[in-house]
DOTIDO-204106 format. One record per residue (C-alpha): residue in three letters; x, y, z. Coordinates in steps of 0.05 Angstrom, whole numbers, padded with zeros to 5 digits, always signed. Layout:
residues N
ALAXYZ...
***
This chain:
residues 246
UNK-02373+02029-01838UNK-02300+02011-01839UNK-02283+01959-01786UNK-02240+01980-01730UNK-02174+01949-01705UNK-02135+01942-01640UNK-02070+01979-01629UNK-02010+01948-01660UNK-01944+01938-01624UNK-01877+01942-01659UNK-01861+01866-01655UNK-01883+01826-01709UNK-01927+01881-01735UNK-01943+01850-01799UNK-01967+01787-01770UNK-02009+01820-01722UNK-02042+01861-01778UNK-02053+01798-01819UNK-02086+01769-01757UNK-02131+01823-01747UNK-02152+01828-01815UNK-02164+01753-01818UNK-02207+01759-01754UNK-02251+01813-01787UNK-02260+01766-01846UNK-02279+01708-01806UNK-02329+01748-01759UNK-02362+01781-01820UNK-02337+01854-01812UNK-02300+01843-01878UNK-02347+01808-01928UNK-02321+01765-01986UNK-02314+01803-02047UNK-02307+01867-02005UNK-02252+01916-02029UNK-02197+01931-01977UNK-02172+01999-01963UNK-02109+02017-01999UNK-02038+02005-01968UNK-02032+02076-01950UNK-02098+02077-01917UNK-02087+02013-01880UNK-02019+02041-01861UNK-02054+02103-01831UNK-02103+02059-01797UNK-02053+02015-01759UNK-01998+02068-01751UNK-01947+02030-01790UNK-01908+02035-01856UNK-01932+02016-01926UNK-01880+01957-01928UNK-01906+01929-01861UNK-01977+01931-01889UNK-01951+01898-01955UNK-01920+01844-01916UNK-01984+01835-01875UNK-02027+01828-01946UNK-01979+01777-01972UNK-01987+01735-01914UNK-02067+01734-01923UNK-02055+01724-01994UNK-02019+01662-01975UNK-02071+01642-01930UNK-02123+01647-01990UNK-02161+01701-01957UNK-02149+01761-02005UNK-02138+01767-02082UNK-02111+01826-02122UNK-02143+01852-02185UNK-02115+01898-02236UNK-02143+01953-02273UNK-02195+02016-02261UNK-02236+01972-02216UNK-02180+01935-02186UNK-02149+01933-02118UNK-02148+01879-02062UNK-02209+01842-02045UNK-02231+01790-01994UNK-02238+01719-02020UNK-02257+01656-01986UNK-02209+01598-01994UNK-02237+01541-02038UNK-02245+01473-02007UNK-02193+01444-02058UNK-02145+01497-02030UNK-02157+01480-01961UNK-02154+01406-01976UNK-02090+01406-02014UNK-02062+01444-01956UNK-02087+01399-01905UNK-02066+01341-01945UNK-01991+01370-01950UNK-01992+01379-01874UNK-02013+01307-01862UNK-01963+01277-01913UNK-01909+01315-01879UNK-01930+01285-01809UNK-01929+01217-01834UNK-01863+01227-01869UNK-01831+01255-01808UNK-01860+01199-01758UNK-01909+01238-01727UNK-01962+01192-01742UNK-01954+01113-01737UNK-01975+01061-01782UNK-02028+01038-01734UNK-02055+01110-01725UNK-02060+01114-01799UNK-02099+01049-01806UNK-02148+01067-01755UNK-02161+01136-01775UNK-02177+01111-01844UNK-02219+01060-01818UNK-02262+01101-01776UNK-02270+01161-01824UNK-02279+01119-01884UNK-02334+01076-01848UNK-02377+01135-01841UNK-02370+01151-01914UNK-02389+01079-01932UNK-02451+01084-01889UNK-02470+01150-01927UNK-02445+01124-01997UNK-02491+01065-01991UNK-02552+01113-01982UNK-02530+01166-02028UNK-02492+01134-02084UNK-02514+01141-02156UNK-02507+01095-02217UNK-02448+01140-02239UNK-02415+01126-02177UNK-02423+01053-02188UNK-02398+01057-02257UNK-02336+01092-02234UNK-02315+01045-02181UNK-02325+00986-02232UNK-02277+01021-02283UNK-02227+01024-02230UNK-02234+00951-02208UNK-02230+00934-02283UNK-02166+00974-02287UNK-02134+00944-02225UNK-02146+00874-02253UNK-02097+00892-02313UNK-02034+00848-02300UNK-01992+00900-02335UNK-02013+00956-02297UNK-01950+00991-02262UNK-01948+00998-02184UNK-01956+01074-02194UNK-02017+01066-02234UNK-02045+01015-02189UNK-02039+01065-02129UNK-02069+01123-02169UNK-02128+01075-02186UNK-02135+01055-02114UNK-02136+01127-02093UNK-02189+01140-02143UNK-02233+01084-02120UNK-02239+01110-02048UNK-02245+01180-02068UNK-02303+01161-02109UNK-02333+01126-02043UNK-02319+01192-02011UNK-02359+01233-02064UNK-02414+01184-02063UNK-02425+01203-01990UNK-02448+01273-02006UNK-02423+01306-01950UNK-02377+01365-01967UNK-02344+01369-01897UNK-02326+01293-01897UNK-02301+01300-01970UNK-02256+01357-01948UNK-02229+01319-01886UNK-02224+01253-01925UNK-02182+01284-01977UNK-02125+01291-01930UNK-02128+01217-01912UNK-02137+01189-01982UNK-02090+01240-02018UNK-02039+01236-01963UNK-02042+01169-01925UNK-02061+01122-01980UNK-02002+01134-02020UNK-01953+01128-01964UNK-01990+01064-01943UNK-01982+01035-02015UNK-01910+01055-02019UNK-01894+01015-01954UNK-01933+00955-01971UNK-01928+00945-02046UNK-01870+00898-02045UNK-01911+00853-01999UNK-01983+00860-02018UNK-02025+00814-02067UNK-02060+00859-02117UNK-02109+00805-02126UNK-02129+00808-02053UNK-02135+00886-02054UNK-02183+00878-02114UNK-02228+00824-02080UNK-02237+00868-02022UNK-02257+00926-02073UNK-02307+00880-02106UNK-02335+00861-02039UNK-02343+00934-02020UNK-02370+00952-02088UNK-02425+00897-02081UNK-02444+00923-02015UNK-02453+00993-02040UNK-02494+00968-02099UNK-02540+00937-02049UNK-02548+00998-02011UNK-02523+00958-01949UNK-02483+01002-01906UNK-02461+00953-01854UNK-02439+00908-01904UNK-02394+00962-01936UNK-02368+00979-01869UNK-02353+00905-01860UNK-02320+00900-01928UNK-02277+00960-01908UNK-02255+00932-01845UNK-02228+00870-01880UNK-02191+00909-01927UNK-02159+00951-01871UNK-02144+00889-01830UNK-02110+00860-01892UNK-02069+00925-01901UNK-02051+00925-01826UNK-02020+00854-01837UNK-01981+00877-01896UNK-01955+00933-01853UNK-01928+00880-01807UNK-01898+00841-01860UNK-01861+00908-01889UNK-01837+00923-01820UNK-01806+00852-01813UNK-01775+00856-01877UNK-01747+00924-01861UNK-01718+00896-01796UNK-01689+00837-01831UNK-01643+00879-01878UNK-01620+00922-01819UNK-01539+00918-01809
***
């Protein structure tokens, strides 16, 4: 049975249609992989023009809720957004928030500590030997004196993403992708002139040792030491920035 929809008013009709179709997907009236009616059929259902329906479908496609397929069995089908797509979208939003000053450096550090601490506890329980090997490889790379700041930052991100992956929780992985992918590069960009790479590596080694021993509380303590060091570098970077102000 086709799902029914509410009456559409003329203002922002495309937006209202997109919202109603999205709600139908969210509450299960429209299933993943289900084929939507044609533009003509939807226009008749909603009492609007085909261009209005087409605009509504474009909005749903931008939300990664539908996809189009050509051919004899083609059409427009309901699709579920992948965790990777949602994480990218969330990460972009967080990056924008940080870049525009909507999040302070202290808030960045606190959010990272509290969220990653949960991951550290779970990673200590759930990590595999493969996770340890990956972490060791990143630390070995970070010890390379000739490594560029950009490559050091990329390795730093991979190190913490591996911890998040080792936690084995899909929802935490999704949420932490925004923190790791968006906040850490910004953090590194702020402090790279004042940080000591050897200090960062030493904290990483302590964290790795705790995970190897499956000691969740020691891992959280090691993470806390790293975040305290980063906070101190924030302060140094801010002092340096103020010193060069005219």
